[in-house]
C-alpha positions as CSV (number, residue, x, y, z in Angstrom):
1,M,1.4,7.3,-6.0
2,D,3.7,8.4,-3.9
3,I,1.4,9.5,-1.1
4,M,-1.0,6.6,-1.0
5,L,2.4,4.3,-1.1
6,R,2.8,6.6,2.7
7,K,-0.7,6.2,3.3
8,K,-0.5,2.1,3.3
9,E,-3.7,2.0,3.1
10,I,-4.9,-1.2,0.2
11,K,-8.1,-2.2,-0.2
12,D,-10.9,-3.6,-2.8
13,E,-13.8,-1.4,-3.1
14,D,-15.8,-4.6,-4.0
15,E,-15.4,-6.4,-0.8
16,P,-17.5,-5.5,1.7
17,D,-15.0,-5.3,5.1
18,L,-16.1,-7.5,7.5
19,T,-13.8,-7.2,10.1
20,E,-15.9,-6.4,13.0
21,A,-19.0,-8.3,12.4
22,A,-16.2,-11.4,12.9
23,T,-14.7,-9.8,15.5
24,A,-18.2,-9.5,17.0
25,A,-19.6,-13.0,16.2
26,E,-16.7,-14.8,18.0
27,T,-16.9,-13.0,21.3
28,T,-20.4,-13.8,21.4
29,I,-19.0,-17.6,20.6
30,D,-16.4,-18.0,23.0
31,T,-18.5,-16.6,25.7
32,I,-21.4,-18.9,25.3
33,F,-18.4,-21.8,25.0
34,T,-17.0,-20.7,28.1
35,L,-20.1,-19.3,30.6
36,T,-21.5,-23.0,30.0
37,T,-18.5,-24.9,30.3
38,N,-18.1,-28.2,32.5
39,D,-16.7,-26.7,35.9
40,T,-12.9,-28.3,35.4
41,Y,-12.6,-26.2,32.7
42,Y,-14.6,-23.0,33.5
43,T,-12.2,-23.7,36.8
44,N,-8.3,-24.1,34.8
45,G,-9.1,-23.4,31.2
46,P,-7.7,-25.7,28.3
47,E,-5.3,-28.5,29.3
48,P,-2.2,-27.6,27.5
49,N,-1.3,-29.4,24.0
50,A,-0.2,-32.9,23.8
51,G,3.8,-33.6,23.5
52,T,4.4,-30.0,25.7
53,G,5.6,-32.7,28.1
54,A,4.1,-32.6,31.6
55,E,3.4,-29.6,33.6
56,N,4.9,-28.8,37.7
57,A,2.6,-27.2,40.2
58,S,4.2,-24.0,39.2
59,Q,3.5,-23.8,35.5
60,K,0.0,-24.8,36.0
61,Q,-0.8,-22.1,38.1
62,N,0.2,-19.8,36.2
63,R,-1.8,-21.7,33.2
64,I,-4.6,-21.0,35.2
65,N,-4.1,-17.7,36.4
66,K,-3.6,-16.7,32.7
67,W,-6.4,-18.0,32.0
68,L,-8.6,-17.0,34.9
69,L,-7.3,-13.6,33.5
70,T,-8.5,-13.8,29.5
71,R,-12.5,-15.9,31.5
72,S,-12.5,-12.4,33.0
73,K,-13.0,-10.9,29.5
74,F,-16.3,-12.7,29.5
75,D,-18.3,-11.6,32.3
76,S,-18.9,-8.3,30.8
77,V,-19.6,-9.1,27.5
78,A,-23.5,-7.1,27.0
79,I,-25.6,-9.8,24.3
80,A,-26.4,-8.3,21.4
81,N,-28.9,-6.1,20.8
82,T,-29.9,-5.8,23.9
83,G,-28.4,-2.7,25.8
84,D,-24.8,-3.0,28.0
85,K,-26.8,-4.1,30.9
86,Q,-28.3,-7.6,30.1
87,K,-24.9,-9.4,30.3
88,Y,-23.5,-13.3,29.6
89,K,-24.5,-15.6,32.6
90,R,-22.7,-18.6,33.7
91,V,-25.1,-21.7,33.5
92,K,-23.3,-24.9,34.5
93,H,-23.1,-27.4,32.2
94,K,-24.5,-30.5,33.8
95,D,-27.8,-27.6,34.0
96,I,-27.9,-27.7,30.9
97,P,-30.4,-30.5,28.3
98,A,-28.0,-33.0,26.1
99,A,-29.3,-31.9,23.3
100,T,-28.4,-28.6,23.8
101,R,-24.8,-29.5,25.3
102,K,-24.4,-31.1,22.4
103,L,-25.0,-28.2,19.8
104,L,-23.5,-25.5,22.0
105,D,-20.4,-28.4,21.8
106,A,-20.2,-28.2,18.2
107,T,-20.9,-24.8,16.9
108,H,-17.1,-24.1,19.3
109,K,-16.1,-26.9,17.3
110,K,-17.3,-25.0,14.2
111,A,-15.8,-21.9,15.1
112,G,-12.7,-23.0,15.5
113,K,-12.4,-24.3,12.5
114,I,-13.5,-20.9,11.3
115,R,-11.3,-18.9,12.9
116,E,-8.3,-21.1,11.9
117,S,-9.4,-19.9,8.1
118,I,-9.9,-16.4,9.2
119,R,-5.6,-16.4,10.5
120,K,-4.7,-17.7,7.0
121,A,-6.9,-16.2,4.5
122,T,-5.6,-12.5,7.1
123,E,-2.2,-14.3,6.1
124,E,-2.7,-14.8,2.5
125,L,-4.1,-11.3,2.5
126,S,-0.7,-10.0,4.2
127,T,1.6,-11.2,2.1
128,N,-0.6,-10.1,-1.2
129,A,-0.5,-6.4,0.9
130,D,3.7,-7.1,0.6
131,N,3.3,-7.6,-3.5
132,I,1.3,-5.4,-4.5
133,R,3.6,-2.8,-2.3
134,A,7.0,-4.2,-4.1
135,A,5.1,-3.7,-7.1
136,T,4.4,0.2,-6.6
137,R,7.4,0.5,-5.1
138,S,9.0,-0.7,-7.8
139,A,7.6,1.0,-10.8
140,L,8.0,4.5,-8.4
141,L,11.5,3.8,-7.6
142,G,12.5,1.1,-10.1
143,G,14.9,-1.6,-9.8
144,D,13.5,-4.3,-7.1
145,R,11.7,-2.8,-4.4
146,T,10.7,-4.5,-1.1
147,G,6.9,-4.4,-0.1
148,K,7.9,-5.1,3.4
149,G,8.3,-2.3,6.5
150,A,7.1,1.5,6.5
151,F,7.8,4.0,3.0
152,T,11.4,4.8,3.3
153,D,12.5,8.1,2.2
154,I,13.2,9.0,-2.1
155,P,16.5,6.8,-2.5
156,A,19.3,8.0,-5.8
157,D,19.4,5.5,-6.7
158,A,15.7,5.6,-8.7
159,F,17.7,8.7,-10.5
160,T,20.6,9.4,-12.9
161,T,23.4,11.7,-13.1
162,T,22.1,13.7,-15.7
163,Y,19.4,15.2,-17.6
164,V,20.0,13.4,-21.2
165,G,21.0,9.9,-19.2
166,A,17.4,10.2,-17.5
167,C,15.2,11.8,-20.0
168,V,16.2,11.2,-23.0
169,T,18.6,8.0,-24.4
170,L,17.6,4.3,-24.2
171,N,17.6,3.5,-20.7
172,G,16.6,7.0,-19.4
173,P,12.6,7.3,-19.8
174,G,10.8,4.9,-17.8
175,K,13.5,3.8,-15.3
176,S,11.2,5.1,-12.9
177,L,8.1,7.2,-12.6
178,A,9.8,9.2,-9.5
179,S,13.1,9.7,-13.1
180,D,10.6,10.8,-15.3
181,M,8.8,13.0,-13.1
182,A,12.0,15.0,-12.7
183,C,12.3,15.6,-16.2
184,L,9.1,16.3,-16.4
185,C,9.6,19.6,-14.1
186,G,13.9,20.0,-14.2
187,S,15.9,20.7,-16.1
188,G,19.8,19.7,-17.3
189,S,20.7,23.0,-16.6
190,S,19.2,27.3,-15.6
191,T,16.7,25.5,-13.4
192,A,14.9,28.9,-12.6
193,P,11.0,28.4,-10.9
194,S,9.7,28.7,-14.5
195,T,10.6,25.5,-15.7
196,L,8.3,23.8,-12.9
197,S,5.7,26.0,-13.2
198,V,5.1,24.3,-17.5
199,S,4.1,21.3,-15.1
200,T,2.6,22.7,-12.4
201,A,1.3,25.9,-11.4
202,Y,1.0,25.7,-7.7
203,T,4.8,27.0,-7.0
204,A,4.4,29.8,-4.5
205,G,6.3,30.5,-2.2
206,T,9.3,28.5,-3.5
207,T,13.1,28.5,-4.6
208,Y,13.8,26.2,-7.3
209,T,17.2,26.3,-8.1
210,T,18.3,22.7,-8.9
211,D,19.7,21.3,-11.2
212,Y,19.4,17.5,-12.8
213,N,22.6,16.9,-13.5
214,T,22.9,14.6,-10.7
215,A,21.3,11.5,-8.9
216,S,21.2,13.3,-5.8
217,N,19.8,16.9,-7.4
218,G,17.2,14.5,-8.9
219,V,15.8,13.6,-5.2
220,S,15.9,17.2,-4.8
221,I,13.7,18.1,-8.1
222,Y,11.3,14.7,-6.9
223,K,10.6,16.3,-3.4
224,T,10.1,19.7,-4.3
225,L,7.0,18.5,-6.7
226,H,5.8,15.9,-3.9
227,S,5.2,18.6,-1.6
228,F,2.5,19.8,-4.0
229,C,1.4,17.2,-4.1
230,E,1.1,16.4,-0.5
231,A,-0.3,20.4,-0.1
232,T,-2.8,19.6,-3.0
233,T,-3.5,16.7,-2.9
234,E,-5.1,14.0,-0.6
235,A,-4.0,10.7,0.0
236,Q,-5.9,7.6,-1.4
237,P,-6.0,3.9,-0.3
238,F,-4.8,1.5,-3.3
239,T,-7.4,-0.1,-5.0
240,P,-8.6,-0.4,-8.9
241,A,-10.2,2.2,-9.3
242,T,-7.4,4.7,-7.9
243,I,-4.7,3.0,-9.4
244,T,-7.3,2.5,-13.4
245,A,-7.7,6.6,-12.7
246,Q,-4.1,7.4,-12.6
247,L,-3.2,4.8,-15.9
248,H,-6.1,6.5,-17.8
249,A,-4.5,9.9,-16.9
250,F,-1.1,8.8,-18.1
251,A,-2.7,7.3,-21.1
252,T,-4.0,10.8,-21.6
253,L,-1.1,12.9,-21.9
254,L,1.0,10.5,-23.3
255,G,1.6,12.2,-27.0
256,R,-1.2,14.9,-26.3
257,H,1.9,17.5,-28.0
258,T,2.5,16.0,-31.2
259,L,5.1,18.5,-32.6
260,S,5.6,17.7,-36.6
261,S,9.1,19.1,-36.2
262,A,10.3,17.3,-33.6
263,T,12.4,14.0,-34.5
264,N,9.9,12.0,-34.0
265,K,6.6,14.1,-33.8
266,C,6.5,14.0,-30.1
267,T,4.7,10.9,-30.3
268,F,4.6,8.9,-27.3
269,A,6.4,11.8,-25.5
270,Y,5.3,12.5,-22.1
271,G,5.0,16.4,-21.9
272,K,4.7,19.5,-24.5
273,G,8.6,18.7,-25.8
274,E,10.0,21.0,-28.4
275,A,9.8,21.2,-32.4
276,S,12.8,20.4,-32.9
277,G,16.0,17.9,-32.2
278,N,15.3,15.0,-29.6
279,Q,11.9,17.4,-29.1
280,C,13.5,17.1,-24.5
281,T,16.1,18.9,-24.2
282,G,15.7,19.4,-21.4
283,N,16.8,23.6,-21.8
284,Q,15.6,25.9,-19.1
285,A,14.5,29.1,-21.7
286,S,12.5,26.8,-23.8
287,K,10.3,25.7,-20.9
288,H,10.1,21.9,-22.8
289,S,11.1,19.4,-20.5
290,C,9.4,16.2,-21.2
291,V,10.2,12.1,-20.8
292,N,11.9,11.2,-24.8
293,Y,10.0,8.0,-24.8
294,P,10.0,7.9,-28.4
295,A,14.0,7.6,-28.9
296,A,13.8,3.9,-25.8
297,F,11.2,3.1,-29.1
298,K,13.1,4.0,-31.9
299,Q,16.2,2.5,-30.7
300,N,14.7,-1.5,-28.2
301,T,10.9,-1.6,-29.9
302,R,10.5,-4.1,-27.1
303,T,10.4,-1.0,-24.4
304,K,8.0,-0.7,-22.6
305,I,6.5,2.7,-22.0
306,G,7.9,3.3,-18.2
307,Q,7.3,1.9,-14.9
308,A,3.9,2.8,-15.4
309,I,2.8,-0.7,-17.3
310,K,3.8,-2.5,-14.3
311,L,0.3,-1.2,-12.0
């Protein structure tokens, strides 16, 4: 998920991308309208909007110069599907049959309405994308997160100050997905690569000696895991399919190892757990690091299974 957030690409696989086609159609309509408009419009461009006040000679000339620069791009527009050598050519408005002029004017007005609809839809999509990013960042990092701007570095407030507090007690499991991953790949003390190897086989060349006993160490543990994911996993865009696949993988592994001697039999525990005590001790020697969701359920039946459910 961290990798997807950094990719910043959000899309719906069921919706076709019509951006290129819409842009081409808009260019064609603007070209035809500009090259067939009356002489005044063709020479001076559109008049200032009503309510902007009268313009002096200098302001008018600046407006016309900008228009001429805009108009110049239409001189090089190729007619679609005819090759680059066939360009649109200026046809004076007075030489066009009246019925055709009306059709051209009506087409351009409709295009303007469509352009405004596209603008509003684009704004709505941008807002929706911000909301999606905010929800996903909140799931990964906990708390309320903004969906605007680039994805920032992992903050320490996504983690707690002790392994037990993060991974075993009521308010720890589910604080953030980042913290839960640190629970799987870290321990309270005597951390060694053997602990990390419980969660991933990709540990070559890793110096892994960080204990989960401070929030900043939680960041270090998570970044170690992230570096493996970044090296072995191709970034994917946010789509319903990719999110569903990740949630399915999470649900499949939840409570996979049921140990009858554990306090809660490891039901709903995320990770291997230990067949005694509170099952998620964070003891490096035991290699039984896990997220103790059962403890949270036992103390508060309304607790949900981690931030993943927010997605």
